[in-house]
C-alpha positions as CSV (number, residue, x, y, z in Angstrom):
1,X,19.2,17.9,8.9
2,X,19.1,14.8,10.7
3,X,19.8,14.7,14.3
4,X,22.7,12.7,15.7
5,X,21.9,10.8,18.8
6,X,23.3,8.1,21.2
7,X,22.4,4.4,20.8
8,X,20.7,5.0,24.1
9,X,18.7,7.9,23.1
10,X,17.6,6.1,19.7
11,X,16.3,3.1,21.2
12,X,14.0,5.2,23.5
13,X,12.4,6.2,20.3
14,X,10.8,2.8,19.8
15,X,7.4,2.4,22.2
16,X,6.0,-0.6,23.0
17,X,3.4,-1.8,20.4
18,X,5.0,0.1,17.6
19,X,5.0,-1.1,14.0
20,X,8.9,-1.2,12.8
21,X,10.7,-1.9,9.8
22,X,14.1,-3.5,10.0
23,X,16.4,-3.7,7.1
24,X,18.6,-6.3,6.1
25,X,18.5,-9.8,4.6
26,X,19.6,-12.6,7.1
27,X,21.7,-10.1,8.8
28,X,23.4,-8.3,5.6
29,X,22.7,-5.0,6.1
30,X,20.7,-5.0,9.3
31,X,21.2,-2.4,12.3
32,X,23.0,-5.0,14.3
33,X,24.2,-2.6,17.2
34,X,20.6,-1.2,17.5
35,X,18.8,-4.7,17.5
36,X,21.1,-5.6,20.3
37,X,20.6,-2.5,22.3
38,X,16.6,-2.9,22.0
39,X,17.0,-6.6,23.0
40,X,18.0,-5.3,26.3
41,X,15.1,-3.1,27.0
42,X,11.6,-3.9,28.2
43,X,9.9,-2.8,24.7
44,X,7.3,-5.4,24.0
45,X,4.3,-5.9,21.8
46,X,6.3,-4.9,18.4
47,X,4.7,-5.6,15.0
48,X,8.0,-6.2,13.1
49,X,8.3,-6.0,9.2
50,X,11.5,-7.4,8.2
51,X,12.7,-9.7,5.5
52,X,13.3,-12.5,8.0
53,X,13.1,-13.4,11.7
54,X,17.1,-13.3,11.8
55,X,18.9,-16.7,12.5
56,X,20.7,-18.9,15.0
57,X,24.6,-18.5,14.8
58,X,26.1,-15.3,13.6
59,X,29.3,-14.9,11.5
60,X,31.2,-13.9,14.6
61,X,30.1,-17.0,16.9
62,X,26.8,-15.3,17.9
63,X,24.0,-17.5,19.6
64,X,21.6,-15.2,18.0
65,X,21.9,-13.1,14.9
66,X,19.9,-10.2,13.9
67,X,16.4,-9.8,14.9
68,X,16.3,-13.3,16.3
69,X,17.4,-11.7,19.3
70,X,14.0,-9.8,19.6
71,X,12.1,-13.1,18.7
72,X,14.1,-14.9,21.5
73,X,13.1,-12.4,24.2
74,X,9.3,-12.3,23.1
75,X,9.4,-8.8,22.3
76,X,7.5,-9.3,18.9
77,X,3.8,-10.1,18.7
78,X,3.4,-9.9,15.0
79,X,6.2,-10.7,12.4
80,X,5.5,-9.9,8.8
81,X,8.2,-11.3,6.6
82,X,9.2,-13.4,3.6
83,X,11.8,-16.0,5.0
84,X,11.9,-17.4,8.6
85,X,13.4,-20.8,8.0
86,X,16.7,-20.1,9.6
87,X,15.1,-19.3,13.0
88,X,13.5,-22.2,14.3
89,X,11.9,-20.1,17.3
90,X,9.7,-18.6,14.8
91,X,8.2,-21.9,13.9
92,X,8.0,-22.5,17.9
93,X,6.3,-19.2,18.9
94,X,3.9,-19.1,16.2
95,X,2.8,-22.7,15.7
96,X,3.4,-24.5,19.1
97,X,3.0,-21.8,22.0
98,X,1.1,-19.3,19.7
99,X,2.8,-16.4,21.3
100,X,3.6,-14.9,17.9
101,X,1.5,-14.2,15.0
102,X,3.3,-14.6,11.6
103,X,2.4,-13.4,8.0
104,X,4.6,-14.7,5.1
105,X,4.5,-12.8,1.7
106,X,6.3,-13.6,-1.3
107,X,9.7,-11.7,-1.2
108,X,9.2,-9.7,-4.4
109,X,5.5,-8.8,-3.4
110,X,6.9,-7.9,0.2
111,X,9.4,-5.1,-1.0
112,X,7.0,-3.9,-3.7
113,X,4.6,-3.2,-1.0
114,X,7.0,-1.6,1.1
115,X,7.7,0.7,-2.1
116,X,4.0,1.2,-2.5
117,X,3.7,2.2,1.2
118,X,6.4,4.7,0.7
119,X,5.1,6.0,-2.7
120,X,1.8,6.5,-1.2
121,X,0.2,4.3,-3.9
122,X,-3.1,2.3,-3.2
123,X,-1.8,-1.2,-3.6
124,X,0.5,-3.3,-5.5
125,X,-1.0,-5.3,-8.6
126,X,0.7,-8.4,-9.2
127,X,0.3,-12.1,-10.7
128,X,2.6,-13.2,-8.2
129,X,0.5,-15.9,-5.7
130,X,-2.5,-16.3,-8.2
131,X,-4.1,-19.7,-7.4
132,X,-2.1,-20.1,-4.1
133,X,-2.5,-19.6,-0.5
134,X,-1.5,-16.1,-1.2
135,X,-5.0,-15.3,-2.3
136,X,-6.1,-15.7,1.4
137,X,-3.3,-13.7,2.8
138,X,-4.7,-10.7,5.2
139,X,-3.0,-8.4,3.0
140,X,-4.4,-9.5,0.0
141,X,-7.3,-7.2,-0.8
142,X,-8.7,-8.5,-3.9
143,X,-8.3,-10.6,-7.1
144,X,-8.9,-8.7,-10.4
145,X,-8.8,-9.6,-14.0
146,X,-7.0,-7.2,-16.5
147,X,-7.1,-8.1,-20.3
148,X,-8.0,-11.7,-19.2
149,X,-5.1,-12.2,-16.9
150,X,-5.7,-12.7,-13.1
151,X,-3.8,-10.6,-10.6
152,X,-3.7,-9.9,-6.7
153,X,-4.3,-6.5,-5.3
154,X,-1.9,-6.4,-2.5
155,X,-2.2,-3.8,0.3
156,X,0.8,-1.4,0.9
157,X,3.1,-1.7,3.7
158,X,4.0,1.3,5.9
159,X,5.6,1.5,9.7
160,X,5.7,3.9,12.1
161,X,9.5,3.7,12.5
162,X,12.2,2.1,10.0
163,X,15.6,1.3,11.5
164,X,18.0,0.6,8.7
165,X,21.8,0.4,8.4
166,X,24.1,2.1,6.2
167,X,28.1,1.6,5.6
168,X,28.7,5.4,5.4
169,X,26.3,8.2,6.4
170,X,27.3,11.8,6.2
171,X,26.4,15.0,8.3
172,X,23.5,15.6,6.0
173,X,22.1,12.1,6.7
174,X,22.7,11.0,3.1
175,X,23.4,7.1,3.0
176,X,25.8,4.7,1.0
177,X,25.4,1.3,1.2
178,X,28.2,-1.4,0.4
179,X,27.3,-4.0,-2.2
180,X,24.0,-6.0,-1.2
181,X,23.7,-4.4,2.3
182,X,21.3,-1.9,0.4
183,X,18.7,-4.6,0.0
184,X,15.4,-3.7,2.0
185,X,16.9,-0.5,3.3
186,X,16.2,1.8,0.5
187,X,12.6,0.8,0.2
188,X,12.0,1.1,4.2
189,X,13.6,4.7,4.4
190,X,10.6,5.9,2.4
191,X,7.6,3.9,4.2
192,X,7.9,4.7,7.8
193,X,6.9,8.1,9.6
194,X,10.1,8.2,11.4
195,X,13.6,6.8,10.0
196,X,16.6,5.9,12.0
197,X,20.0,4.9,10.6
198,X,22.6,2.8,12.2
199,X,25.9,4.1,10.4
200,X,29.0,2.1,10.6
201,X,31.0,5.3,9.6
202,X,30.1,8.7,9.7
203,X,31.7,11.1,7.4
204,X,31.7,14.6,6.4
205,X,29.2,16.2,3.8
206,X,30.9,15.9,0.5
207,X,32.6,12.4,1.1
208,X,30.0,10.4,-0.5
209,X,29.9,11.3,-4.3
210,X,26.2,12.5,-5.1
211,X,25.8,9.5,-7.7
212,X,26.4,7.1,-4.8
213,X,23.8,8.4,-2.2
214,X,21.2,5.6,-2.1
215,X,19.1,7.3,0.5
216,X,18.9,10.9,0.7
217,X,19.2,12.7,3.8
218,X,15.9,14.3,3.5
219,X,14.5,10.8,4.5
220,X,16.3,10.6,7.6
221,X,15.3,11.9,10.9
222,X,18.2,10.2,13.4
223,X,21.4,8.9,12.9
224,X,23.5,7.0,15.6
225,X,26.7,5.3,15.1
226,X,26.9,1.8,15.2
227,X,30.8,1.3,14.2
228,X,32.1,-1.3,12.3
229,X,30.6,-4.7,12.6
């Protein structure tokens, strides 16, 4: 059974220098309350595995939305992502002042590399990126040929901690995601040593039909109630 803790307790589980996965796609399905609380701490030198670097301008008038808060505060030293074009600070920090290291991956490869990390597989074998700069990516282990076709072997992605967001989480830690908020959350919940779920709503066991459970509670270590966004 997961442990239900306060937001302050949850944030203290993130040490400086740790590798952290954050679920979400440009803020959709992101653990917003957790990110906001973490942005107000002195935690630094994070390796962040996230689809993106957040963005400027949120739907409720926020100046910084999603993981953009952590990048703005220079709390991230290395970003592993797929799409960073909505946050100009990623380019500024990585290409101008050199304070942020960034590695970009094709989005399909990115999520499959996370799935490989969760399943204990040795790597992702994919034709995506053959003949492009992806061959020089630090996560590209080698180029192989099978039946006359070229493939890249990509390294699995794994984290110390995954912080995901669920629409409804029951007392056993089972998670239901509304619509596309599931995105990277499902894969990330399998690929970290410790999993924290921010719940929009905490419900009793049995309130989520078994067929609607997308992340089983056995994968969840801690639950924090974030409330409706």
